[in-house]
C-alpha positions in Angstrom: -7.2 16.9 4.7 -6.2 13.2 4.9 -3.9 12.0 7.6 -0.6 10.5 6.7 0.1 7.0 8.1 2.4 8.7 10.7 -0.4 11.0 11.9 -3.0 8.2 11.9 -0.7 6.0 13.9 -0.3 8.7 16.5 -4.0 9.2 16.7 -4.7 5.5 17.1 -2.0 5.1 19.8 -3.1 8.2 21.7 -6.8 7.1 21.8 -5.7 3.7 23.1 -3.5 5.3 25.8 -6.3 7.7 26.9 -8.7 4.7 27.2 -6.1 2.8 29.3 -5.5 5.8 31.5 -9.2 6.3 32.1 -9.7 2.6 33.0 -6.8 2.8 35.5 -8.4 5.9 37.0 -11.7 4.2 37.4 -10.1 1.2 39.1 -8.0 3.5 41.4 -11.1 5.4 42.4 -13.1 2.2 43.1 -10.3 0.5 45.1 -9.5 3.7 47.0 -13.2 3.9 48.1 -13.2 0.3 49.0 -10.0 0.7 51.1 -11.4 3.8 52.8 -14.6 1.8 53.7 -12.5 -1.1 55.0 -10.4 1.3 57.2 -13.7 2.7 58.5 -15.0 -0.8 59.3 -11.7 -1.5 61.1 -12.2 1.6 63.2 -15.7 0.4 64.2 -14.3 -3.0 65.1 -11.5 -1.3 67.1 -14.1 0.7 69.1 -16.0 -2.5 69.9 -12.7 -4.3 70.9 -11.8 -1.4 73.1 -15.2 -1.6 74.9 -14.9 -5.3 75.3 -11.4 -4.9 76.8 -12.7 -2.4 79.3 -15.9 -4.4 80.2 -14.2 -7.7 80.7 -10.8 -6.4 81.9 -8.8 -8.1 79.1 -6.2 -6.8 76.7 -7.0 -8.0 73.2 -5.4 -6.0 70.3 -7.9 -3.5 68.8 -6.4 -3.9 65.3 -4.9 -6.6 63.1 -1.3 -5.8 62.0 -2.6 -4.9 58.5 -5.4 -2.6 59.6 -3.1 -0.9 62.2 -0.5 -0.2 59.5 -3.2 1.1 57.1 -4.7 3.3 59.8 -1.2 4.7 60.8 0.0 5.3 57.2 -3.0 6.7 55.5 -6.2 6.6 57.4 -9.7 6.9 55.9 -9.7 10.7 55.9 -6.6 10.9 53.8 -8.0 8.5 51.2 -11.3 10.3 51.0 -9.5 13.6 50.7 -7.6 12.3 47.7 -10.8 11.2 46.1 -12.5 14.6 46.8 -9.6 16.5 45.3 -10.1 15.2 41.8 -13.0 14.2 39.5 -13.2 11.5 36.9 -12.3 12.8 33.4 -11.0 16.1 34.7 -8.0 16.1 32.4 -9.3 16.7 28.9 -7.0 15.8 26.0 -7.5 17.7 22.7 -6.2 16.2 19.5 -4.1 18.9 18.0 -2.7 18.2 14.5 0.8 16.9 14.9 3.5 17.7 12.4 4.0 15.2 9.7 7.2 13.6 11.0 9.1 10.6 9.7 8.3 11.6 6.1 4.7 10.6 6.7 5.6 7.0 7.2 4.2 5.1 10.2 6.8 4.1 12.9 7.6 0.5 13.5 5.3 -1.6 15.6 5.9 -1.2 19.3 4.8 -3.8 21.9 4.3 -1.0 24.4 1.3 0.1 22.4 -0.1 -3.5 22.1 1.1 -3.8 18.5 
């Protein structure tokens, strides 16, 4: 059975949105891992700074303002936990036939969909 322009438009728009969502998910996963790694490196640096403070009897801040805020607000464990709770591509979308709305005519172009 041939698709009407309305149904074909839906299918084309849905495929594009799914690709865009998957791309955003890949980026979020990559950047979350990088941020978790950076927080871990800041922890290592803080340990070294603490040791230097004790050895040389000085009081140099263990964290920068940014790494202190990141450590306090999220921490490496929280970010890694978020990554572990989901997997790429876990939400499968099935293309179900949609009713032939709008008399079978395609809807007007919409910039939201890159048209």
